[in-house]
C-alpha positions as CSV (number, residue, x, y, z in Angstrom):
1,X,-19.4,14.3,16.4
2,X,-16.1,12.6,15.9
3,X,-15.6,12.5,19.7
4,X,-18.7,10.4,19.9
5,X,-17.5,8.0,17.3
6,X,-14.1,7.6,18.9
7,X,-15.7,7.1,22.4
8,X,-17.8,4.3,21.0
9,X,-14.9,2.6,19.3
10,X,-12.8,3.0,22.5
11,X,-15.4,1.4,24.7
12,X,-15.4,-2.3,25.4
13,X,-19.3,-2.3,25.6
14,X,-19.9,-2.6,21.9
15,X,-19.8,-5.5,19.4
16,X,-20.7,-3.4,16.4
17,X,-21.0,0.3,15.5
18,X,-22.7,1.5,12.4
19,X,-22.5,5.2,11.2
20,X,-26.0,5.5,9.7
21,X,-25.5,9.1,8.6
22,X,-22.8,11.7,8.9
23,X,-22.9,15.2,7.6
24,X,-20.1,17.6,8.6
25,X,-20.7,20.8,6.7
26,X,-20.5,24.5,7.7
27,X,-24.3,24.9,8.1
28,X,-25.2,21.4,9.3
29,X,-23.6,18.8,11.5
30,X,-25.5,15.5,11.8
31,X,-24.5,12.2,13.2
32,X,-26.7,9.1,13.4
33,X,-25.3,5.9,14.9
34,X,-26.6,2.4,15.6
35,X,-24.4,0.6,18.1
36,X,-24.9,-2.9,19.3
37,X,-23.8,-3.7,22.8
38,X,-22.2,-7.0,23.8
39,X,-25.5,-8.2,25.3
40,X,-27.4,-7.5,22.1
41,X,-29.1,-4.3,23.3
42,X,-29.0,-1.3,21.0
43,X,-27.9,2.3,21.4
44,X,-29.2,4.8,18.8
45,X,-27.5,8.2,18.8
46,X,-28.7,11.3,17.0
47,X,-26.8,14.6,17.2
48,X,-27.9,17.5,15.0
49,X,-26.3,20.9,15.2
50,X,-27.0,24.0,13.0
51,X,-26.2,27.6,13.7
52,X,-29.4,28.1,15.7
53,X,-30.7,24.7,16.6
54,X,-29.5,21.6,18.5
55,X,-31.2,18.3,18.8
56,X,-29.9,15.1,20.5
57,X,-31.1,11.7,21.5
58,X,-29.3,8.8,23.1
59,X,-31.8,5.9,23.0
60,X,-30.8,2.6,24.6
61,X,-33.2,-0.3,24.2
62,X,-33.4,-4.1,24.6
63,X,-33.4,-6.3,21.5
64,X,-37.2,-6.6,21.7
65,X,-37.5,-2.8,21.5
66,X,-38.2,-2.2,25.1
67,X,-36.8,1.2,26.2
68,X,-34.1,1.1,28.8
69,X,-33.1,4.8,28.9
70,X,-33.4,7.7,26.5
71,X,-31.8,11.1,27.0
72,X,-33.1,13.8,24.7
73,X,-34.1,17.4,24.3
74,X,-37.4,17.2,22.5
75,X,-39.3,20.3,23.7
76,X,-42.0,18.7,25.7
77,X,-42.1,18.1,29.5
78,X,-41.9,21.8,30.2
79,X,-42.5,21.3,33.9
80,X,-39.1,19.8,34.3
81,X,-36.3,21.9,35.8
82,X,-33.9,20.9,33.1
83,X,-36.3,21.6,30.2
84,X,-35.9,20.8,27.4
85,X,-33.3,18.2,28.5
86,X,-34.7,15.1,30.1
87,X,-34.3,11.4,30.6
88,X,-36.9,8.6,30.0
89,X,-36.4,5.5,32.2
90,X,-38.8,2.8,33.4
91,X,-41.8,4.5,31.9
92,X,-41.0,7.7,33.8
93,X,-39.5,11.0,32.7
94,X,-36.9,12.7,34.9
95,X,-35.0,16.0,34.8
96,X,-31.5,15.5,33.4
97,X,-28.9,17.9,32.3
98,X,-27.5,17.8,28.8
99,X,-25.5,14.6,28.5
100,X,-22.4,13.8,26.6
101,X,-21.4,10.4,25.2
102,X,-19.2,10.0,28.2
103,X,-22.2,10.4,30.6
104,X,-24.2,7.9,28.5
105,X,-21.4,5.3,28.5
106,X,-20.9,5.7,32.2
107,X,-24.6,5.2,32.9
108,X,-24.7,2.1,30.7
109,X,-21.6,0.7,32.5
110,X,-23.3,1.2,35.8
111,X,-26.4,-0.7,34.6
112,X,-24.2,-3.5,33.3
113,X,-22.5,-3.8,36.7
114,X,-25.7,-3.7,38.8
């Protein structure tokens, strides 16, 4: 969790980072972040870890709410090879391995430079 926060602060992509919720306990680790990119788009991050459950979502959207990309492991899309991990982009859902903050930031940088 702290690695995510540090990566956001170290990145030049963001104008503001808000820790919405942070729980770091033995049984539950939860991080929710709202980060505003320099172009005004938003990155919402949720990471939840318990002893027997993990949930994540990296949701990047335009200021008007239009989805750019979301990586998550919500247990639908069972037909995908990477189930439950997947990526939403352009109205489509694609297989995607479990991503880290570094993967997400790299993808965002690529989109900025294209």
